[in-house]
KEPAVO-744430 format. One record per residue (C-alpha): residue number from 1; x, y, z; residue in three letters. Coordinates in steps of 0.02 Angstrom, whole numbers, plus 50000, padded with zeros to 5 digits. Layout:
N
(mise NUM,(X,Y,Z),'Ala') ...
This chain:
93
(mise 1,(53308,53742,60454),'Met') (mise 2,(53211,53826,60578),'Glu') (mise 3,(53167,53755,60745),'Ala') (mise 4,(53011,53806,60745),'Ala') (mise 5,(52971,53692,60581),'Asn') (mise 6,(53049,53516,60659),'Lys') (mise 7,(53037,53415,60816),'Ile') (mise 8,(53154,53306,60903),'Ser') (mise 9,(53156,53111,60862),'Ile') (mise 10,(53140,53076,61051),'Glu') (mise 11,(53019,53197,61085),'Gln') (mise 12,(52881,53141,60935),'Cys') (mise 13,(52947,52949,60992),'Cys') (mise 14,(52855,52980,61162),'Val') (mise 15,(52706,53070,61103),'Tyr') (mise 16,(52670,52965,60972),'Tyr') (mise 17,(52720,52820,61094),'Asn') (mise 18,(52831,52750,60960),'Ile') (mise 19,(53002,52653,60973),'Glu') (mise 20,(53159,52786,60896),'Thr') (mise 21,(53218,52615,60811),'Ser') (mise 22,(53053,52633,60712),'Phe') (mise 23,(53087,52793,60655),'Val') (mise 24,(53240,52778,60596),'Tyr') (mise 25,(53187,52605,60470),'Lys') (mise 26,(53051,52729,60400),'Leu') (mise 27,(53218,52839,60370),'Asp') (mise 28,(53334,52719,60310),'Glu') (mise 29,(53186,52626,60195),'His') (mise 30,(53181,52819,60136),'Gly') (mise 31,(52973,52842,60207),'Leu') (mise 32,(53059,52998,60285),'Ile') (mise 33,(53185,53110,60285),'Glu') (mise 34,(53265,53116,60462),'Leu') (mise 35,(53377,53297,60491),'Ile') (mise 36,(53530,53272,60599),'Arg') (mise 37,(53616,53394,60688),'Ser') (mise 38,(53740,53395,60798),'Glu') (mise 39,(53635,53402,60955),'Glu') (mise 40,(53487,53272,60896),'Ala') (mise 41,(53380,53222,60765),'Val') (mise 42,(53243,53282,60711),'Phe') (mise 43,(53083,53250,60596),'Ile') (mise 44,(52998,53410,60520),'Thr') (mise 45,(52824,53446,60557),'Phe') (mise 46,(52769,53437,60361),'Glu') (mise 47,(52817,53235,60385),'Gln') (mise 48,(52706,53218,60546),'Leu') (mise 49,(52566,53149,60418),'Ser') (mise 50,(52658,53024,60361),'Asp') (mise 51,(52739,52983,60508),'Leu') (mise 52,(52553,52932,60592),'Glu') (mise 53,(52503,52859,60427),'Lys') (mise 54,(52641,52745,60476),'Tyr') (mise 55,(52618,52720,60635),'Arg') (mise 56,(52457,52674,60601),'His') (mise 57,(52486,52545,60462),'Leu') (mise 58,(52651,52443,60565),'His') (mise 59,(52587,52447,60728),'Tyr') (mise 60,(52398,52432,60717),'Asp') (mise 61,(52366,52316,60556),'Leu') (mise 62,(52550,52236,60577),'Glu') (mise 63,(52611,52293,60393),'Ile') (mise 64,(52794,52285,60390),'Asn') (mise 65,(52913,52418,60320),'Leu') (mise 66,(52931,52305,60150),'Glu') (mise 67,(52735,52341,60139),'Gly') (mise 68,(52741,52496,60190),'Leu') (mise 69,(52846,52550,60034),'Glu') (mise 70,(52754,52443,59942),'Thr') (mise 71,(52592,52548,59983),'Ile') (mise 72,(52661,52732,59953),'Lys') (mise 73,(52732,52656,59806),'His') (mise 74,(52563,52641,59757),'Leu') (mise 75,(52461,52784,59842),'Leu') (mise 76,(52623,52896,59750),'Asp') (mise 77,(52575,52811,59585),'Gln') (mise 78,(52369,52858,59609),'Val') (mise 79,(52419,53033,59675),'His') (mise 80,(52516,53064,59512),'Glu') (mise 81,(52365,52958,59390),'Leu') (mise 82,(52231,53098,59495),'Gln') (mise 83,(52345,53245,59431),'Lys') (mise 84,(52346,53184,59247),'Glu') (mise 85,(52186,53163,59268),'Val') (mise 86,(52130,53304,59338),'Asn') (mise 87,(52236,53407,59190),'Lys') (mise 88,(52157,53295,59031),'Leu') (mise 89,(52001,53367,59116),'Lys') (mise 90,(52047,53550,59112),'Gly') (mise 91,(52131,53503,58929),'Glu') (mise 92,(51946,53442,58878),'Val') (mise 93,(51830,53525,58968),'Gly') 
């Protein structure tokens, strides 16, 4: 993966003012996927919006990691249902 598509966890945590342990826990729980190389650990730019969402839910609303997993699961289900509804609308219309 090109360096232009990712940012180191350390830089990311400084920017968002969060702990690196929080980011590693998100990775452990399958909420984000970190990229490990010999020199550092990175997150892709595409995942930064998810990281911001989890940061807000955890730090501002005090939702624990299990709650974040539940929220992600429910949002994924809603997204799948929305796709199915749109597909059915296309078949009917």
